[in-house]
C-alpha positions in Angstrom: 85.5 63.9 -87.0 84.6 60.5 -85.4 87.1 57.7 -85.9 86.1 54.2 -87.0 87.2 52.8 -83.7 85.0 55.2 -81.7 82.1 54.4 -84.0 82.6 50.7 -83.5 82.9 51.2 -79.8 79.6 53.1 -79.7 78.0 50.3 -81.7 79.5 47.7 -79.4 78.0 49.6 -76.3 74.6 49.6 -77.9 74.8 46.0 -78.8 75.9 45.1 -75.3 73.0 46.9 -73.8 70.5 45.1 -76.1 72.2 41.8 -75.3 71.8 42.4 -71.5 68.1 43.3 -71.9 67.5 40.1 -73.9 69.3 38.0 -71.3 67.3 39.6 -68.5 64.0 38.9 -70.3 65.0 35.3 -71.0 66.2 34.6 -67.4 63.3 36.4 -65.8 60.5 35.0 -68.0 61.0 32.1 -70.3 63.9 30.3 -68.5 63.6 30.7 -64.8 66.5 29.1 -62.9 67.6 26.4 -62.9 66.1 25.4 -66.2 68.3 27.7 -68.4 71.2 25.4 -68.6 69.1 22.2 -68.3 67.2 23.0 -71.5 70.4 23.8 -73.4 69.6 27.5 -73.7 73.1 28.5 -72.4 74.8 27.3 -75.6 72.2 29.0 -77.9 72.4 32.3 -76.0 76.2 32.4 -76.0 76.0 32.1 -79.8 73.2 34.6 -80.1 74.9 37.3 -77.9 78.3 36.5 -79.5 76.9 37.2 -83.0 75.1 40.3 -81.7 78.3 41.7 -80.1 80.6 41.0 -83.1 78.5 41.2 -86.3 77.4 44.9 -86.1 80.5 46.5 -84.4 82.9 44.6 -86.7 81.1 45.7 -89.8 80.9 49.2 -88.5 84.7 49.2 -88.0 85.2 48.0 -91.5 82.9 50.4 -93.4 82.9 53.5 -91.2 84.7 56.6 -92.5 83.6 60.0 -91.4 82.1 62.0 -94.3 81.9 58.9 -96.5 79.2 59.1 -99.2 76.4 56.6 -98.5 77.6 56.0 -94.9 74.1 56.3 -93.4 72.8 53.6 -95.8 75.7 51.3 -94.9 75.0 51.7 -91.2 71.3 51.2 -91.8 72.0 47.9 -93.6 74.4 46.8 -90.9 71.7 47.5 -88.3 69.1 45.6 -90.3 71.4 42.6 -90.7 72.1 42.6 -87.0 68.5 42.9 -86.0 67.5 40.1 -88.4 70.2 37.8 -86.8 69.0 38.8 -83.3 65.3 38.0 -84.2 66.2 34.7 -85.8 68.4 33.7 -82.9 65.7 34.6 -80.4 63.1 32.6 -82.3 65.4 29.5 -82.0 66.0 30.1 -78.2 62.3 30.6 -77.5 61.4 27.5 -79.4 63.3 25.5 -76.8 61.9 27.2 -73.8 60.5 24.9 -71.1 56.7 24.8 -71.2 55.7 21.8 -69.0 57.3 20.0 -66.1 55.6 16.6 -66.3 55.5 14.0 -63.5 55.8 10.6 -65.2 55.8 7.6 -62.8 59.3 7.8 -61.2 60.7 11.1 -62.6 59.8 14.5 -63.9 60.4 15.5 -67.6 61.2 19.0 -68.7 59.3 19.5 -71.9 60.2 22.3 -74.4 57.9 24.1 -76.7 59.3 22.4 -79.8 58.9 19.0 -78.2 55.1 19.2 -78.6 53.3 18.8 -81.9 50.4 21.2 -82.5 48.0 18.3 -83.1 48.9 16.7 -79.8 48.7 20.0 -77.9 45.1 20.5 -79.1 44.1 17.2 -77.4 44.8 18.5 -73.9 41.8 18.0 -71.6 42.1 21.4 -69.9 42.8 24.9 -71.4 46.2 25.1 -69.6 47.3 21.9 -71.2 46.6 23.2 -74.7 48.8 26.3 -74.6 52.5 26.9 -74.4 53.8 28.9 -71.4 56.0 31.9 -71.9 56.8 32.2 -68.2 58.4 29.0 -67.2 57.2 25.4 -67.2 53.7 24.5 -65.9 53.6 21.6 -63.4 51.4 18.7 -64.5 50.8 15.1 -63.7 50.0 12.2 -66.1 47.4 9.5 -66.2 48.1 6.4 -68.2 45.2 5.0 -70.2 43.2 2.1 -68.9 42.2 0.7 -72.3 44.6 -2.1 -73.3 44.7 -1.0 -77.0 45.5 2.6 -76.0 48.2 1.4 -73.6 49.8 -0.6 -76.4 49.7 2.4 -78.7 51.3 4.5 -76.0 54.1 1.9 -75.5 54.9 1.9 -79.2 54.7 5.7 -79.3 57.3 5.8 -76.5 59.6 3.5 -78.4 59.5 5.9 -81.3 60.5 8.8 -79.0 57.1 10.3 -78.2 56.3 9.1 -74.6 53.5 10.2 -72.3 55.3 13.4 -71.3 54.9 14.7 -74.9 51.2 13.8 -75.2 49.1 16.5 -73.5 45.9 14.4 -73.7 47.3 12.4 -70.8 48.1 15.4 -68.7 46.2 15.9 -65.4 46.3 18.3 -62.6 49.4 17.6 -60.5 47.5 17.4 -57.3 45.9 14.2 -58.6 49.3 12.6 -59.2 51.1 13.2 -55.9 50.4 9.7 -54.5 52.2 8.2 -57.5 55.1 10.7 -57.1 55.5 9.9 -53.4 55.5 6.2 -54.1 58.7 6.7 -56.1 60.4 9.5 -54.3 63.6 8.7 -52.4 65.2 10.1 -49.3 68.1 12.6 -49.6 70.4 10.0 -48.1 70.1 8.1 -51.4 70.9 11.1 -53.6 74.4 10.1 -54.8 75.6 9.3 -51.3 79.2 9.0 -52.4 79.2 12.4 -54.1 80.2 15.1 -51.6 79.3 18.0 -53.9 75.8 16.7 -54.5 75.2 16.2 -50.8 76.6 19.7 -50.2 74.2 21.3 -52.7 71.3 19.5 -51.0 72.4 20.6 -47.5 72.8 24.2 -48.7 69.3 24.1 -50.1 68.0 22.7 -46.8 69.7 25.4 -44.8 68.4 28.2 -47.1 64.8 27.0 -46.9 64.8 25.9 -43.2 64.1 22.3 -43.9 65.4 19.1 -42.4 66.4 16.0 -44.4 63.5 13.9 -43.2 60.9 16.4 -44.6 62.3 16.4 -48.1 62.5 13.6 -50.8 63.6 13.7 -54.4 63.0 12.5 -57.9 65.1 13.0 -61.1 64.3 15.6 -63.7 65.0 14.5 -67.3 65.9 17.6 -69.4 67.2 18.2 -72.9 70.9 18.9 -72.0 71.5 18.5 -68.3 69.3 16.4 -65.9 68.4 17.9 -62.5 67.0 16.8 -59.1 63.6 17.9 -58.0 63.1 18.2 -54.2 59.6 17.5 -53.0 57.8 17.6 -49.7 58.1 14.1 -48.2 54.5 14.2 -47.0 52.5 16.0 -49.7 54.6 15.5 -52.8 54.5 19.2 -53.6 57.7 20.3 -55.5 59.9 22.5 -53.4 62.6 23.4 -55.9 65.2 21.9 -58.3 68.9 21.7 -57.7 71.6 21.4 -60.3 72.5 17.8 -59.5 72.4 15.0 -62.1 71.1 12.1 -59.9 71.8 9.3 -62.3 
């Protein structure tokens, strides 16, 4: 006869395996580093996995009794409730996945799926600007309108919380925006010069990628929870990678 503790332990092992698979998929596809924490997914996933690891096994511990009439139905209902909680939690996490990394004048913006309205998304000028990525953010540039009336509308839209980074109709291929990026990029010596940890992270990145300081510049990345620093090639403006340094 199986004890309730052993049954709960088996359930916990299964839940843990599922939780690890979910984490691997999120890390490997929708939230490539270092955007997982920047987008605020770490808090959501901790809650999601915490519920997954406690809800089912705890209920199994409570209801399980070997030979009990209706035990299979009880366990099936527990499994269904756990699956429903997992699916709901995943839908919330995936709704905040980063879909665009937008260059906007003097910084980059990490835009999540639920930051973009469907109507705005449809106005993207190219197919890749009208769909939401499942495999990490797409790099895009922006072009501000030349029409004075449209510029005024954009200004007021930004004051209401919907700036150019959330309006795909202004997205352009990043290669057409590198001159603007480089005009605002700064040398690594100006990245929190009095912060030893920030400088150490930058130097570690340089050693790992075989770069010298003169060949790399940086711009801030504005994100939902934690801002980052984007390192770019000082000559071409091509993004090289983001480091977990809040540059403000």
